[in-house]
C-alpha positions as CSV (number, residue, x, y, z in Angstrom):
1,M,45.6,4.9,13.8
2,M,42.3,5.1,11.9
3,L,40.3,2.0,10.8
4,I,38.5,3.0,8.0
5,G,36.9,0.0,6.5
6,R,34.9,-2.5,8.3
7,W,34.0,-5.8,7.9
8,R,30.4,-6.5,5.4
9,Q,28.6,-9.8,5.4
10,P,29.5,-11.8,2.6
11,C,27.9,-13.1,-0.2
12,C,25.8,-16.4,0.3
13,N,25.7,-17.5,-3.1
14,A,28.1,-20.5,-3.1
15,S,28.5,-21.0,-6.5
16,F,30.2,-17.6,-6.7
17,L,32.7,-18.5,-3.9
18,C,35.8,-20.3,-4.6
19,S,37.7,-21.7,-1.3
20,L,41.7,-21.5,-1.3
21,G,41.4,-25.3,-1.5
22,N,39.3,-25.2,-4.6
23,F,41.8,-23.0,-5.5
24,V,44.6,-24.2,-5.8
25,E,43.0,-27.6,-7.0
26,H,42.1,-26.1,-10.3
27,L,44.9,-23.8,-11.0
28,P,46.2,-24.6,-14.6
29,L,49.7,-26.2,-13.4
30,P,51.2,-28.8,-15.9
31,T,51.1,-29.6,-12.0
32,S,53.7,-30.7,-10.3
33,L,56.1,-29.2,-7.3
34,S,59.2,-28.7,-8.3
35,V,61.3,-29.0,-4.9
36,R,65.3,-27.7,-4.8
37,P,67.1,-27.0,-1.8
38,T,68.3,-23.0,-1.6
39,R,71.4,-23.3,1.1
40,I,71.7,-20.1,3.2
41,Q,74.3,-20.3,5.8
42,G,75.0,-24.0,5.9
43,K,71.7,-24.3,6.1
44,S,69.2,-26.4,3.4
45,V,66.1,-24.5,2.8
46,Y,63.7,-25.9,0.7
47,A,62.4,-24.1,-1.8
48,V,59.0,-25.3,-3.8
49,G,58.3,-23.9,-7.5
50,I,55.2,-23.8,-8.8
51,R,54.5,-24.2,-12.5
52,S,51.7,-22.4,-13.9
53,S,49.8,-20.7,-16.9
54,S,47.6,-18.2,-15.7
55,Y,46.1,-18.0,-12.4
56,F,43.7,-15.8,-12.9
57,E,42.1,-17.7,-15.7
58,A,41.3,-19.8,-13.4
59,L,39.1,-18.0,-10.9
60,N,35.4,-18.1,-11.3
61,S,33.6,-15.6,-13.3
62,R,33.0,-12.9,-10.4
63,Q,36.2,-13.0,-9.0
64,Q,37.1,-12.1,-12.6
65,D,35.0,-9.3,-13.3
66,Q,35.6,-7.8,-9.4
67,I,39.4,-8.0,-10.3
68,R,39.6,-6.5,-13.8
69,L,36.7,-3.8,-11.8
70,Y,39.6,-3.2,-9.2
71,V,42.2,-3.1,-12.2
72,D,39.8,-0.3,-14.1
73,T,39.4,1.7,-11.2
74,L,43.0,1.9,-10.5
75,H,43.8,2.6,-14.1
76,Q,41.4,5.6,-14.1
77,W,42.3,6.9,-10.3
78,N,45.8,6.7,-11.6
79,Q,45.6,9.3,-14.0
80,K,44.8,11.5,-11.3
81,M,47.5,10.4,-8.6
82,N,50.1,8.2,-8.4
83,L,49.1,5.4,-6.8
84,T,51.3,2.4,-9.5
85,A,53.8,2.7,-12.1
86,V,52.7,0.3,-14.1
87,T,50.2,2.6,-16.4
88,S,48.9,0.1,-18.7
89,V,45.4,-2.3,-18.0
90,D,47.4,-5.3,-19.9
91,E,50.9,-4.3,-17.4
92,V,49.0,-3.9,-14.5
93,M,47.3,-7.7,-15.2
94,E,50.9,-9.3,-16.0
95,R,52.9,-8.0,-13.4
96,H,50.4,-7.2,-10.6
97,V,47.1,-9.4,-10.8
98,E,49.4,-12.0,-11.6
99,D,52.3,-11.4,-9.3
100,S,49.6,-11.2,-6.3
101,L,47.7,-14.5,-7.2
102,A,51.0,-16.4,-7.7
103,L,51.6,-15.9,-4.1
104,I,48.4,-17.6,-2.5
105,P,50.1,-21.1,-3.6
106,P,53.0,-20.7,-1.5
107,I,51.0,-19.2,1.7
108,N,48.5,-22.3,1.0
109,H,51.6,-25.1,0.9
110,S,53.6,-23.5,4.0
111,Y,50.3,-22.9,6.1
112,S,49.1,-26.1,5.4
113,S,52.9,-27.8,6.2
114,N,53.4,-25.4,9.5
115,C,50.8,-24.1,10.8
116,S,47.5,-25.3,12.9
117,G,44.1,-24.1,11.5
118,S,42.2,-24.2,8.2
119,V,43.5,-22.6,5.0
120,D,40.1,-21.5,3.6
121,S,39.8,-18.9,6.3
122,L,42.9,-17.1,7.2
123,S,42.9,-13.9,8.7
124,V,45.5,-11.3,6.4
125,V,47.4,-8.3,6.8
126,D,48.8,-7.0,3.7
127,V,51.4,-4.4,5.1
128,G,52.2,-1.4,3.3
129,T,49.4,-2.5,0.6
130,G,49.7,0.9,-1.3
131,P,47.2,0.5,-3.8
132,G,45.8,-2.6,-2.4
133,L,48.5,-5.1,-3.9
134,P,48.5,-8.2,-2.8
135,G,45.7,-7.6,-0.3
136,L,42.8,-7.1,-2.4
137,I,43.7,-9.8,-5.4
138,L,44.0,-12.3,-2.6
139,A,40.5,-11.4,-1.3
140,A,39.0,-11.6,-4.3
141,A,40.3,-14.9,-5.0
142,C,39.9,-16.1,-1.4
143,P,36.5,-15.3,0.0
144,G,36.7,-17.2,2.8
145,W,40.1,-15.3,4.5
146,K,39.5,-11.5,6.1
147,V,42.2,-9.6,4.6
148,T,43.4,-6.3,6.2
149,L,44.7,-3.4,4.0
150,M,47.0,-1.5,6.2
151,E,48.3,1.8,4.5
152,S,49.7,5.1,6.6
153,M,48.6,7.6,3.3
154,K,45.3,9.1,3.3
155,K,44.9,9.1,-0.2
156,R,45.7,5.5,-1.2
157,C,43.3,4.8,1.7
158,D,40.8,6.5,-0.1
159,F,40.8,4.9,-3.0
160,L,41.2,1.5,-1.4
161,E,38.0,2.2,0.0
162,H,36.2,3.1,-3.5
163,A,38.0,0.3,-4.9
164,V,36.7,-2.2,-2.2
165,D,33.0,-0.3,-3.0
166,I,33.4,-0.8,-6.5
167,T,34.2,-4.6,-6.5
168,G,31.7,-5.2,-3.8
169,L,34.3,-7.4,-1.9
170,S,32.8,-8.3,1.4
171,N,35.6,-10.0,3.3
172,V,37.8,-6.7,3.4
173,Q,38.3,-3.9,6.0
174,V,41.1,-1.1,4.9
175,V,43.2,0.4,8.4
176,R,45.1,3.4,7.7
177,G,48.3,3.8,10.1
178,R,51.8,2.7,10.3
179,A,52.9,-0.6,11.2
180,E,55.1,0.8,13.5
181,N,52.2,2.0,15.5
182,L,50.0,-0.8,15.1
183,G,52.4,-3.4,15.8
184,Q,51.8,-1.7,19.2
185,D,48.2,-1.9,19.4
186,V,46.1,-4.5,21.2
187,S,43.8,-4.7,18.2
188,F,46.5,-5.4,15.9
189,R,49.4,-7.2,17.3
190,E,49.8,-11.0,17.3
191,Q,46.3,-11.2,15.8
192,F,47.0,-12.4,12.0
193,D,47.5,-16.0,10.8
194,V,49.2,-14.2,7.9
195,A,51.1,-11.2,7.0
196,V,52.2,-10.3,3.4
197,A,54.2,-7.3,1.9
198,R,55.2,-6.9,-1.7
199,A,57.5,-3.7,-3.1
200,V,57.5,-2.4,0.5
201,A,61.3,-2.2,2.2
202,E,64.6,-4.8,2.6
203,M,63.9,-7.8,4.9
204,R,65.4,-6.4,7.8
205,I,62.8,-3.7,7.8
206,L,60.2,-5.6,6.4
207,V,60.2,-8.1,9.6
208,E,60.0,-5.4,12.1
209,Y,56.6,-4.1,10.6
210,C,54.9,-7.8,9.5
211,L,56.0,-10.2,12.4
212,P,54.9,-8.2,15.3
213,L,51.4,-8.6,13.9
214,V,51.5,-12.1,13.5
215,R,50.6,-14.6,15.6
216,V,52.5,-17.3,17.3
217,G,52.6,-20.2,14.4
218,G,51.5,-18.0,11.8
219,L,53.3,-16.9,9.0
220,F,54.9,-14.0,7.5
221,V,55.2,-14.0,3.6
222,A,57.3,-11.5,1.5
223,A,57.2,-11.2,-2.2
224,K,61.3,-10.5,-3.2
225,G,62.8,-10.8,-6.4
226,H,64.4,-13.4,-8.3
227,N,67.4,-13.8,-6.6
228,P,67.0,-12.6,-2.6
229,E,69.4,-15.2,-1.0
230,E,71.8,-12.1,0.5
231,E,69.3,-10.0,1.6
232,V,67.3,-13.2,3.2
233,K,70.7,-13.6,5.1
234,S,71.6,-10.1,6.3
235,A,67.9,-10.0,7.7
236,E,68.1,-13.5,9.7
237,R,69.2,-12.1,12.9
238,S,66.1,-9.6,12.8
239,M,63.5,-12.5,12.4
240,Q,65.2,-13.9,15.4
241,L,64.7,-10.9,17.2
242,M,61.1,-10.6,16.4
243,G,60.3,-14.1,17.3
244,G,60.8,-15.6,13.8
245,S,62.6,-18.0,11.7
246,L,63.1,-18.5,8.0
247,L,60.9,-21.5,6.6
248,Q,61.3,-21.9,3.2
249,L,62.0,-20.1,-0.3
250,H,59.4,-20.3,-3.0
251,P,60.1,-19.2,-6.7
252,V,56.8,-18.0,-8.2
253,K,56.4,-17.5,-12.1
254,S,56.1,-14.0,-12.7
255,H,56.0,-11.6,-15.7
256,S,58.7,-9.7,-14.3
257,P,62.2,-9.3,-16.3
258,H,63.8,-12.0,-14.9
259,G,60.9,-14.2,-15.5
260,Q,60.7,-15.3,-11.6
261,R,59.9,-14.0,-8.0
262,T,59.9,-15.3,-4.8
263,A,58.2,-15.8,-2.0
264,I,60.1,-15.5,1.6
265,I,58.5,-17.5,4.0
266,C,59.2,-16.9,7.9
267,L,57.2,-18.7,10.4
268,K,56.4,-17.4,14.0
269,G,57.6,-19.6,16.9
270,R,57.8,-17.0,19.5
271,H,56.2,-13.9,21.0
272,T,57.8,-10.7,19.3
273,P,59.0,-8.7,22.6
274,K,57.4,-5.7,23.6
275,K,59.8,-3.3,22.7
276,Y,59.6,-4.5,18.7
277,P,58.5,-2.7,16.6
278,H,60.1,0.4,17.3
279,E,59.0,4.3,16.7
280,P,57.9,5.3,13.6
281,G,60.8,5.8,11.2
282,T,63.3,4.4,13.4
283,P,63.2,0.4,11.8
284,A,64.1,2.0,8.4
285,K,66.5,4.5,9.8
286,S,68.0,1.8,11.7
287,P,67.1,-1.7,11.0
288,V,67.7,-4.1,14.0
């Protein structure tokens, strides 16, 4: 494991900062929450759908500029190395930025309802962040959060460090390492309020990557497709073994072909047994 980034002192100009509470309050929602139950293995899990137009437009000018700088940098570096299959700036804004920002209301809602502590000052780890999605976008939108970008590939970590520097984000650290190793490291194990993962692996594997990093009483949030019920059902045993349980499914607005994605929310209720996560490569080869 190699810690690449380090925390920087946050900007003290309050006019540039938008707390998570203010961010959600000023989202351009036509704004009601639509609540409907999703039934999994006989249980009713309430899913909260949030209708919105553009989350990006709700950000202040500094936050928008930081995200634009990130997107431009991603576009430039993507011509030299394969960071994302989405190559146009407009598509990155629509498919990556908006999808990442759309996770904030479900995190806010679930954390406020089920966890102790303030949603304005969360410690968040983005597991398998790749080019910084969704973690770097969350850090720009929520400057009160401390966001750790966890990535195993050196070239991606080099890009992430450059992106953090060029955007001036003060609440981000980049950590190079595999989730299986970092989940057994006392510096990271059960240290985070929230773990997020987007486009990393199936749920049975993700829970072994992510739940060992979450404190008891915290959340694991997986960004998935429009119809994840079967995948969630197959992961229930894994969740329980890691000390977690399924809390909610949140449909979120998306620019995917189906027009919707799902935020799968898991609550960490017990300590993860010491034997998890297994050795690197084992969770992917033999999910529990």
